[in-house]
N, C-alpha and C positions, 0 to 999 in steps of 0.2 A: 680408859677405865681406871677407877680409883685403885692405886697401888695397894692401899690398905685392904681392899676387898680381895685382891688377888693373892695377898700374902697370908691368907688364913691358914691356920694349922692344918696340915694335910694328913696327919696320922689319924686323928679322931674321925674326920669325915670318911676316910677310907674304911675305917673299922665299922662305923655305923652303916655305911652303904653295904658292906659285906653282910652285916647282920640282916639288913632289910632284904637283900636278895635271897639269902638262905630261907628266911621266914616266908617270903612271898612265894618262892618256888615250892616250899613245903606245903603251903596252903593249897596251891594250884594242883600239886600232885595228889594230895589227899582227896580233893574233889574229883580229879580225873579218873581215879580208880574206884569210885563209888559204883554201885549197881547200875546197869544199863537203864533199867526202868526209871530209877530215881533221876538220873542225869537227863533223860529225855523229857522230863517235866521241868527240871530246874534250869538247865542251861543249853543242852544240845538241841539244835534245831533240825527239822526234817531235812533241810538242804544238805546237811552234813553227809547224808547217805548217798547223795548224788556223787560226791567226791569219792567216798569209799568204794562205791560200785565202779566208777570210772577208773580209779587207780587199780582196782582188782582186775578189771578187764584188760587194761593195758599190760599188766604183769603176766597175763596168760595168753597174750597175743591176739586179743579180740579188738584192740584199738581203743580209741577214746569213745566208748559207748557206755550207756547206762544199762541197757537191757541185753547187751551182747551182740546187737545187730545194727542198730541205727547210730551212725556216726554223729557226734555232737561237738559243738564248741561252747556249750553252756557251762563253762567252768573257767577258773583262772589257773593258768598253767603252772606257776611256781609251786603252789601248794599241792596241786594234783601230782606233780612229778616227785615232790618230796615224799608223798605217801606210797608211791610205787615200790620202793625198796622194802617197805613193811610187808607187803603182800608177797614179794619174792622170798623174804625170809620166813614168813609164817603163812603160807598159802591156805592152810586148812584150819586156821584159828581166827575166825572173824571177831570174836570177843576180844582177843588180845590185840589185834590190829586196831580195833576201835579205841581201846584205852591208850595204846601207843600214839595214835593220832592226837588225842587230847594232851598227852605228854609233850608232843612236839609243839602244840599250840602254847602250852605252859612255858616252855623254854623261850620261844620267840617273844612272848609277852613280857617275861621278866627281863630279857635282854633289852627290850625297849626302855625299861626303867633305867638301865645303865646309860643309854644314849640321852635320855631326858636329863639325867644328872649332868652329863657333859655339856649339853646345850645351855642349860641354865647357869651352870658354873662359869661358862665362857662369858656370859653377860652380866651376872649378878653375884658371883662368888659361890664357894662350895656349900655354905650353909643353905643358901637359896636352892642350890641343886639338890641337896638332901631333902628339903621340904617338898620340892616338885616330884622327886622320885617316890617319896612316901605317898604323896597324893595319888600317884599312878599305881603303885604296887599294891596298895591296900584298899583302894576304892572297890567296894563290892560289885559295882556294876561293871567296872573294867575287868575284874576277875571272871565274872560269870559270862559276860559277852565274849571275852577272849576264849572261853572254853566251850563255845557253841559248835565247834567241830568244822567250821568253814574257814575261809582263807584270811579272815580279817587280822588275825594275830601276825601272820607273816607280812601282810601288806603294811600294817602300821609300823612294824620294825623297819622296813625299808624307807617308809616315809620319814621316820625319825632320823635316819641316816641322811636323807636329803636335807632336812632342816639343819642338822649339825654341820654338814659340809658347806651349805650356803652361808650360815652364820659365821663360820670360820673365814670363809672367803671375804665376806663383808668386813669383818673386824680387822683383817690384815690387808684389805684391798688387793688380794692376790687372785685376780681374775685371769689366771694364766691358762695355757692350753691343757695342762695336766689336770688342774682343778676343775675346769669346765667339762672335760671329758669324764672325769670321775663323777661329777654331779649328774651328767647325762645318763651314765650307766646306772647309777643308783635310782634315778627317777624312772628309768625304763623297768627296772626290777620291781619298783613299787607299782607300776601300771600292770605288769605281768602278775603281780600279786593280787591286785584288785583294780579294775579298769577305771573306777572313779578317781584314782590317783592322778588321772590326766588333768584334773583341776590344779593340782600342785605344779604340773608341768607348764600349764598356761600361766600361772602366777609367776613362776620362776622366769619364764621367758620375758614377761612384761617388766619385771624388776631388773633383770639383766640389761635389757634395752634401756631402761630409765637410768640406771647407774652409768652406763656407757655414754648416753647422750648428755648427761650432766657434765661429764668429763671432757668429751670431745666436741660437743656443740654442733655436730654434723650428723645428718641422718644416716647416710650409707655406711660410714665407718662404725657407727653405733650398732649396726646389725651384726657385726662380726661375732660378738660374744654369744648372743642368743642363737645365731646360726650354728656355731660350733657345738653348743649345748644340745640343740635339737638334732644335729647330725649324729652325735654320740648316742643319744637316746633312740633315735629311729634305727640306727644300726643294730641295736640290741633287739628292738621290737620287730624288725623286718622278718625274721623267720616265722614268728607267730602270725603276723599279718599275711604273709605269703601262704601259709598253710590254710588260713581261713579263706582267703580269696580263691585258692585252688579248689577247696572242697565245698564252699558255701556261696561263693560269689560276692562276699562282703566281709569286711573286717569286724563287723558288729557281732557281738556274742548274742545268741538267740535268747538267753535269759534276760538280757537287757532290752529286748524287743517285746517279748510276750508279756512281761509283768506290767508295764504301763498300758499295754493293750487291754489287759484284764481290768485294771483299775479304771480306765476310761470307759469301758463298757459297763462297769458297775454304775458309774455316774450316769451314763446315757440311759440305762434301764430305769433309773429313778427320775431323771429330769428331761430326757428325750433330746435335748439340744444343748449345744455349748452357748448359743446366743441367748443367754438369760443371766440375771443377777445371781442365779444359783452357782454359776461358774466362779464368780468373784468370791462368793461365800465359801465355796469349796476350797479355793486357793488359799484364802485367809485362814480357814480352819486348819489346813495342812501346815501352814507356816506357824500357826499358834502351837500346834502339837509338837512340831519340830523344836521350837524354842523352849517349850516347857520340858521336853524330854532331854534337851541339852543341859538344862539347869539340874534336872533330876539325876541324869546319868553322870554328869560332871563330878558330882559328889562333894565338891568343895565350896558350895554356895555359902553355908554358914561361915566357913573359914574366910571366904572372900569378903563377906559383910564385916566380919570382925577386923580383918586387916584394913579394910577401907575406913572403918570408924577410927581405928588407931592412927591411920595416915591423916585423916581430917583433923583429929585432935592435936597431933604433934606438929602439924604444918600450919596451924591456925595463924601464926604470926607472919608467915611468908608463903601462903597457900599457892598463889599464882606461880611463883618461882618453882616451888616443889612440884607442882602439877606439870609444868613445862619440862622439868627434868625427867619426871616419870614417863611422860608421853614420848620424850626423845629416846628413852631407853626401850620402851615398848615398840617404837617404830622399827627397831631392828628385827622384829618378828612380824612386821606388817604383811609380809608375803604369806605367812601361815593364815592370817585372818582373811586375806583375800581368797585364798584357796578354799577355806571353809565356807565363806559366804557364797562362792560359786557353787559348791557342792550342795549347800542347803537350798539355794534357789532352784537347782536342777531337780532335787527330790521333792521339794515342796510344791513347785509350780508345774512340773511336767511329769515326773516319774510317779509321784504320789506314793512313795514308798516309806511312809512314816511309821509303819507298823513292824518294821524289821530292826531290832535293836542294834545289830552289828553295823548298820549303815552309819551309826553315830560315832564309831570309835575314833576315826581320824579327827573328827571335830573335838572329841574329848582330849585327844593328844594336843591340839592347838590350845584348848582351854588350860590344860595342865601346865604347859611350858610358859604361857603368858602369866598365869597365876603365880608360878614359881618366881618369875622375874619381878613381878609386882611385890611379892612378899620379901624378896631380897632387897629391893629398894627401900621399902618401909623399914626393914631391919636396920639398914644403913642410916636412915634419917633419925631413928631412935637413938642409935649408939654414937652418932656423930659428936655430941658434946662430951662424951665420955673418953677419957684418955685411953681406955681399953675398948677399941671399937668392935670387938667381937661379941656375938651373943654368948652369954655364959652357958656352960653345959647344962646347968639345971633348968635354965629357961627353955632351951631347945627340947630337953627331955619332957618337961611339962607340956609344951606345945604338942609334941608327938603323942604323948599319952592322951591328951584331950581328943586329938584326931583319931587315935586308935579306938577310944571308947565310942566316938560317934560312928566310925565305920563299922565297928562290931555291932552296934545297935541296928544300923541300916542293913548290914549284911544279914543279920538274923531274920529281919522282916522280909527281905527280898528272897532269901533261901526258903523260908517257910512257904511263901506263895509260889515261888518259881517264876521264871520268865515265860515259860510255855506250859502252863498247867493243862491246857486244852489238848495237848499232844498225847495225854494218857490214852484217850480213846483211839488215836491213830495206832498206837502200839498194840492195844488190846485187839483192835479189829484186824491188824496185820497178822497177829498170831492166830486169830480165829480163821482167817482166810487160808493161811498156810496149812492149818490142821484139818479144816473141814471142807475143803474143795478138792476136786479130783486133781491129781498131779499133772494131767495132760491138758488142763484148762488154762486159759489166759485171763489175766486180771488187768483191768484198766483203773487208773487212779488219777486224781487231780493233784493232791498232795502225795506224790508217789515215792518220795525218798525212802521212808522206812519200809513201805510195802516191797519195794524193789530189793532192799537189803535182806529182808527176811525170806522173801520168795522171789526167785529169779524169773518168775513168770509174768512180771509186771511191765506194763507199758505206760509211760508218762503221757497224760492227756493235756496237761497244762502248757506244754511246749517249752518248759524250762531247759530240758535236755533232749528235745525232740522237734526238729524242724518240720517234720511231716505233720505233727499235731498242730503246730502253729499255723501252717498253711491251711489246714482243714478248718481251724477256728476262724481265720480271716475270710474264708470262702463259705462260712456257715454250713459246713457239711461234716461236723464232728461225728455224728452218728454213722454216716457212711464210712468214715475213717475207722470207727470202732468195728464195723462189719468187715472192712477190708483187712484189719488186723486179727479178725476172728476172736474177738474178746468175748468171754463167757460171763464175766462178772464185772460190775462197776462198783467201786467202793469209795466213799468220801462223805463229807458232811451233806446232809440233805439239801440245805440251802444252796450250796455250791453246785450240786448236781442240777437243781432246778435252774440256777443261773446259767449254767452251760447249755441246758436244753433251750432256754429262751433266747440267749444272745448268740450262740455259736452253732445253731442248727436251724435251717430254714423252716422246718416243719415241727420241730420239737420232738422229743423222744421219751418223755416221761411215761407215755402209755406203753412203751416197749420194755419197761423195767418192772420187775416184781421183787419187792423187799423180801429177803430171806433171813436177815438178821439186823436188829436194831440195837444200838448201844445207848439209847436214851429216847425220850419222848419229844425233845425240842427239835426245831428245824436245824439248829446248829450242831446237832449230834450226828455221829457217823452211822450210815446205813450201808449194808451190803445188798446189792441188787443182782438178780439174775437177769441177763439180757435175752430178749426174744427178738428174732429177726424175721 
């Protein structure tokens, strides 16, 4: 690495980073303590209440259950266990625990900004690290996605630690037992934070093998490093896997099974078969949405275009050489790109989970660190002819002010609309059901998170936290399951209820439902139904 880049003044970057962190945490805390109803439309997703209910039930001795009776593995354990102490401390204050959960998400998301600074600083200097951390800390999509109340803030924090550890090992060529063990532990924590972090584990395994093979030129000895890394990771993962195997006969989480099942059934209801060009069209559409969303959520596209144009202009006399230098630097992060490509391929081509913004946050992490390194290299090429190679403070301040204005504009527009405006009806209907149905009646719901949080009488019918419901869906007997659970009411969007009747019940059950309350006239609006058996 260029010694000039490493010798940048450390006082000012440390001060600026501290200011960034304080401001970023302040913004997140301000949002975290807004009114429940506002947050449920702006950033908090219905799935957050799966975690809150599960953590609450663990704290009172009912185990990992959403409804207090049906054991589930439809959650990621690190975040769920972090929430349990909140319910132990404040068992009778659900509003406080809700806001404290978002506070926890805020802290982890801001700490990720610190690790991003360290990653990019290691490769491109402190100024580049500051720019990258700013892109993360003040990107409005990162802020709102991280405050959705689910596990993603915790998972991306551990992912960032994985990236930092591997970058340091690569830079120093220190692939020793201690470093590989630490990398394995961090990767396991990332997977326990969110299971799709397994793509980082796959990527790291491949790159560890590749690095060893380049050095040793022999197959068997080259397997030692990835084997040690995987041994450390699986040692940490083993208790979670064992618990799942004992209770459910599989290490797969039910949420990761039922959601693609629903997505594929939606496709089959429309096209009837996979053996058609419609499948290719659907796959390409999912990929298109993913790529567009990455650009939108990444937040730094105008910044990237600006830096790219500056790079092209300043490198016009020796563009090929500069491009080779840039690519050589970015190759140090190629494992993050591979991990993100694997994740994108999984969601776009199989899971079809493009409509959940939190699925994108690990990819935004990859984009941010690569963009920071890119910006650092361009800054270096601009200042190379100058006796003083450092970006002058006023130039950095101007750049950050421009980014701040852009993020403020984007943030205002995103906040005005909210990430989940349609969830307003879920909340309104949950309150109505709680206040207008008999206290000894049972409620069934497809999007059941907020219903279960507001009234403990709720059964999840989507199968996200309910293996029984998933089996009933697969066997096309969901109405029989509703009867078995003695459900009195069914509440959800009308189109989803009809979809369940057509795809997950052999005879259909719409004729067994009587609407008792509508929250709109469109088929996408929520309806409360009385069930007749």
